[in-house]
C-alpha positions in Angstrom: 0.1 -0.3 0.0 1.3 3.4 -1.1 1.7 6.2 1.3 -0.7 8.3 -0.7 -3.2 5.5 -0.9 -3.0 4.9 2.9 -3.0 8.5 3.8 -6.2 9.1 1.7 -8.3 6.4 3.2 -7.1 7.7 6.6 -7.9 11.2 6.1 -11.0 10.7 4.0 -13.4 12.3 6.1 -11.5 15.7 6.3 -11.9 18.4 3.4 -10.0 18.3 0.8 -8.0 21.5 1.4 -6.8 20.1 4.8 -6.0 16.4 3.6 -4.4 18.2 0.6 -2.1 19.5 3.1 -2.1 17.2 5.9 -1.7 14.3 3.4 2.1 13.9 2.5 3.8 14.5 5.7 0.9 12.7 8.0 0.7 9.9 5.6 4.7 9.4 5.6 4.2 9.6 9.3 1.7 6.9 9.6 3.1 4.1 7.3 6.5 4.9 7.4 8.5 1.9 9.2 12.4 2.9 9.7 14.2 4.6 12.2 15.2 6.9 9.7 12.7 10.1 9.6 11.2 9.6 13.2 11.5 7.1 16.3 8.8 4.2 15.7 7.2 5.2 19.2 6.1 2.2 21.5 2.6 2.5 22.9 0.9 4.7 25.4 2.4 8.2 24.6 0.2 10.3 23.2 2.4 12.6 23.6 5.1 14.4 20.9 8.4 14.7 19.3 10.1 15.5 15.4 11.7 14.1 12.9 14.0 15.8 10.3 13.7 18.8 8.9 10.8 17.8 6.3 8.3 16.2 9.2 6.6 18.0 12.1 7.8 20.5 13.8 9.3 18.8 17.7 6.8 19.9 20.7 9.3 18.1 23.1 12.2 19.7 23.4 13.9 17.4 26.5 17.4 18.6 26.3 20.1 17.0 28.8 20.3 18.2 32.6 23.2 20.1 32.8 26.9 18.0 33.7 25.2 14.8 33.5 24.1 14.5 30.1 26.7 16.6 28.7 28.5 14.4 26.6 24.6 13.4 25.0 24.4 17.4 23.7 27.5 15.8 21.1 25.3 13.1 19.7 23.4 13.0 16.7 20.5 10.9 16.5 20.9 7.6 17.0 20.4 5.7 13.7 20.4 1.3 14.0 21.0 -0.8 11.7 18.7 -4.1 11.6 20.8 -6.7 13.5 23.3 -4.9 14.1 25.0 -3.5 17.3 26.0 0.3 17.5 27.9 2.0 20.1 27.6 5.6 20.3 30.2 7.8 19.7 32.0 8.9 22.9 30.1 6.0 24.8 31.7 3.4 23.9 30.0 1.6 26.9 26.9 1.9 25.6 25.2 0.1 22.8 21.5 -0.2 20.9 20.4 -3.6 19.1 16.7 -3.9 17.5 15.3 -6.3 18.5 12.5 -6.0 16.1 11.0 -2.7 14.7 9.4 -1.7 17.9 11.9 -3.4 20.4 15.0 -2.2 21.2 17.7 -3.1 23.5 20.2 -1.0 25.3 22.9 -2.2 27.2 26.0 -0.2 28.8 28.0 -2.9 27.3 28.9 -3.7 23.8 27.9 -7.2 22.9 26.6 -9.0 19.5 23.1 -9.8 20.4 21.7 -12.9 18.4 18.4 -13.9 18.8 15.7 -16.6 17.6 13.5 -14.6 14.8 10.3 -16.4 16.0 10.7 -16.8 19.5 12.9 -13.7 20.0 15.1 -15.6 22.5 18.6 -14.4 22.8 20.9 -16.7 21.7 23.2 -16.2 24.8 21.9 -14.8 28.1 22.2 -11.8 29.8 21.8 -12.1 33.5 20.5 -8.4 34.3 17.5 -6.4 35.4 15.5 -5.0 32.9 13.8 -1.9 32.6 10.8 -2.3 30.3 10.4 1.5 28.8 6.9 2.3 26.8 7.6 5.0 25.3 5.1 8.2 23.9 4.0 8.4 20.3 6.6 9.9 18.2 9.5 10.4 21.0 12.4 11.2 19.5 15.5 8.6 20.1 17.8 11.0 21.7 15.4 11.9 24.5 14.3 8.0 24.9 18.4 7.9 25.5 17.8 10.0 28.8 15.4 8.1 30.1 17.7 4.6 29.4 20.4 6.4 30.3 19.6 6.4 33.9 19.2 3.1 34.0 22.0 1.3 32.2 24.5 3.4 34.1 23.1 1.4 37.1 23.8 -1.9 35.3 20.6 -2.1 33.8 19.6 -3.2 30.4 16.6 -1.5 28.8 14.0 -2.4 26.4 12.4 0.5 25.0 8.8 0.1 22.8 7.4 2.1 20.5 4.6 2.4 18.3 3.1 4.3 15.3 0.0 6.4 15.1 -1.4 3.8 12.6 -0.5 1.1 14.8 -2.5 2.9 17.3 -5.1 3.5 15.4 -5.8 -0.3 14.0 -4.4 -2.3 17.1 -5.5 -5.3 15.7 -3.0 -5.2 12.7 -1.0 -2.8 14.9 -0.3 -2.3 18.6 -1.8 -5.9 19.3 1.2 -7.5 17.4 4.0 -5.6 19.1 1.9 -6.1 22.5 2.3 -10.0 21.5 6.3 -9.3 20.7 6.6 -7.8 24.0 5.4 -10.7 25.8 7.4 -12.9 23.7 10.5 -11.5 24.6 9.9 -11.1 27.8 8.8 -14.8 28.6 11.2 -16.1 26.6 14.3 -14.3 28.1 14.0 -15.6 31.6 17.3 -14.3 32.1 16.4 -10.7 32.8 15.0 -10.4 36.0 13.7 -8.2 37.8 11.5 -6.8 35.3 10.6 -2.8 36.2 8.1 -1.0 34.2 8.5 2.5 33.3 5.8 3.8 30.5 4.5 7.1 29.0 1.6 8.7 27.9 0.2 6.0 25.5 2.4 3.5 27.0 0.0 2.9 29.2 -2.2 1.7 26.4 0.3 -0.8 25.3 1.0 -2.5 28.4 -2.8 -3.0 28.7 -2.8 -4.9 25.3 0.0 -6.6 26.9 -2.1 -7.4 30.2 -5.2 -8.6 27.7 -2.9 -11.0 26.0 -1.3 -12.2 28.9 -4.9 -12.7 30.6 -5.9 -15.4 28.0 -3.2 -18.0 30.0 -2.9 -16.8 33.6 -1.3 -20.2 34.3 1.3 -19.5 31.7 2.2 -16.0 32.4 2.1 -15.7 36.1 5.5 -16.3 36.1 6.4 -13.6 34.1 4.1 -10.9 35.8 5.8 -11.9 39.4 9.1 -11.0 37.6 8.0 -7.1 38.1 8.8 -5.3 41.1 8.4 -1.9 40.4 5.7 0.3 37.9 6.1 4.1 36.7 3.5 5.9 34.9 4.7 9.2 33.5 2.0 11.2 31.9 -0.4 8.0 31.2 -2.7 8.9 28.7 -6.2 6.8 28.9 -8.7 6.4 25.5 -11.0 9.4 26.6 -7.5 11.4 25.5 -6.8 10.1 22.2 -8.6 12.7 20.8 -6.6 15.5 22.0 -3.1 13.3 22.4 -2.6 11.6 18.8 -3.4 15.4 16.8 -0.7 17.2 19.2 1.7 15.0 18.7 1.4 14.6 14.9 1.1 18.5 14.6 1.9 20.0 17.7 2.4 23.7 16.2 -0.2 23.8 13.7 -3.8 24.3 15.2 -5.6 23.8 12.2 -4.2 20.6 11.4 -4.9 19.6 15.0 -8.5 20.3 14.7 -8.9 18.5 11.2 -7.3 15.3 12.7 -9.1 15.6 16.1 -12.4 15.4 14.2 -11.2 12.6 12.2 -10.2 10.8 15.7 -13.4 11.4 17.1 -14.9 9.7 13.5 -12.6 6.8 13.6 -13.1 6.0 17.4 -17.0 6.1 16.5 -16.8 4.5 13.0 -14.5 1.9 13.6 -16.1 0.8 16.8 -15.9 -2.8 17.1 -11.7 -2.7 14.8 -10.6 -0.2 17.7 -12.4 1.1 19.9 -13.5 -1.7 21.8 -9.5 -2.8 22.5 -8.9 0.9 23.3 -11.8 0.4 26.0 -10.8 -3.3 27.2 -7.1 -2.6 27.5 -8.4 0.9 29.6 -9.9 -1.7 32.1 -7.3 -3.7 32.2 -4.6 -1.3 33.0 -7.1 -0.2 35.6 -7.7 -3.5 37.2 -4.3 -4.8 36.2 -2.3 -7.8 36.8 0.7 -6.5 38.7 0.7 -5.6 42.3 4.1 -4.1 42.1 4.0 -0.8 43.5 3.2 2.6 41.2 4.8 5.5 41.1 2.3 8.4 39.4 4.4 11.2 37.7 1.9 14.0 35.8 0.4 17.4 36.4 -2.7 19.5 36.8 -2.5 21.4 33.6 -1.6 18.5 31.1 -5.0 18.0 29.0 -3.5 14.3 27.6 -2.3 13.0 30.9 -5.2 14.0 32.6 -5.5 14.2 36.6 -8.9 12.6 36.7 -7.8 9.6 34.7 -5.0 9.0 36.7 -6.8 9.4 39.5 -9.2 7.1 38.8 -6.5 4.6 37.7 -4.8 5.4 41.3 -8.4 4.8 43.3 -8.7 1.6 41.3 -5.6 0.2 42.0 -5.1 1.6 46.1 -8.3 -0.4 46.4 -6.7 -4.1 44.7 -4.2 -3.4 47.7 -1.3 -2.1 45.4 0.9 0.8 47.0 0.7 4.0 45.0 3.0 6.9 45.2 1.4 10.2 43.5 3.5 13.3 42.3 1.3 15.4 40.4 2.6 19.2 39.8 0.5 22.2 38.9 2.3 23.0 35.9 4.3 20.9 33.7 4.2 19.6 30.2 3.2 16.5 29.0 6.1 14.0 29.4 8.4 16.8 30.5 8.3 16.3 33.9 12.0 15.2 34.2 12.8 18.1 32.2 10.9 20.8 33.7 11.2 19.6 37.8 14.5 17.4 37.0 15.7 17.2 40.8 11.8 16.3 42.2 11.5 13.5 39.4 14.8 12.1 40.4 14.2 12.2 43.8 10.5 10.7 43.5 12.0 7.8 40.8 15.2 6.6 43.1 13.1 6.6 46.5 10.6 4.3 44.5 13.1 1.7 42.9 15.1 1.7 46.6 11.8 1.0 48.2 11.0 -1.7 46.1 14.3 -3.0 44.4 17.0 -4.2 47.0 19.5 -3.9 43.7 19.2 -0.5 42.8 22.3 1.8 43.6 20.1 4.7 43.9 23.1 6.5 46.3 25.5 5.8 43.7 23.4 7.6 41.2 22.9 10.7 43.3 26.2 11.2 43.7 26.8 11.3 39.5 24.5 14.1 39.6 
């Protein structure tokens, strides 16, 4: 299917003037399967980012904080070749490996990671704790790297999960297949233990799809669930915020196209109820009721229309009723998935404390000393 045909179908309900102006950039964005133009974002982050000069203007412009990430300023965007390990310039002990088009493994040690393409099982076991990081929508890789480095510096590996807008809008052929790969990788590689979940925005939806998948066979997946020791949800977005978040992530600085795409998204949710909306509802219900009883840390703000306070509060209340320990950090003002940039010290203080309390192996004192 060509880019033009795909974008025309997706933007069909829009008027011809808006459709013609939006078709090129939006169509390329939805149909792209590579990482040269933009990062394929993994799931629940209805947020923001950008790609090249020909892509959308960046909304999320998070920069490395002070001296901690001084070296990152010298990096160009992290380009990855499939099935090859790439060492970053001036960071010889940091590497990345593409597991699938949507799953990427970050490590503090350069190594050749070979895997079985069917099971995603690594041929050489890596006995390390793993952070499973669900990205926001259209995240730039340098911004994901900022979070991954927090963990890899402490000896953790990080698995990032990203989805495209198209995979979000058509879950049975998109997000659910990505979720199945996530579960396949985690189940096949039991050497990664314990597990920490760290999700942003629409990443909560993707994790919900993962739990829907596991709920079909709890006897099989309970050992995987038991490996999870902590959860962090940053700006988690519910299904009610999809019409708000998707347009802002794709056209962050174009109100006209945001309005047009918002109208289409509402149309999409109504028209494709069986193909899309019912799956969003099921994932949301699973995210609320959750199979995972590990303690949760929420990061959010009162002025964020995407990761809305009321939606997150509903999740918190449901989880607490199930006996799950929840920690709540809500700022009065802070942008969507940019809490770390705007409130760095508070963010790290809450994150390290949460990990110290729920994972004995977390070396927070060393982390603080480096800041």
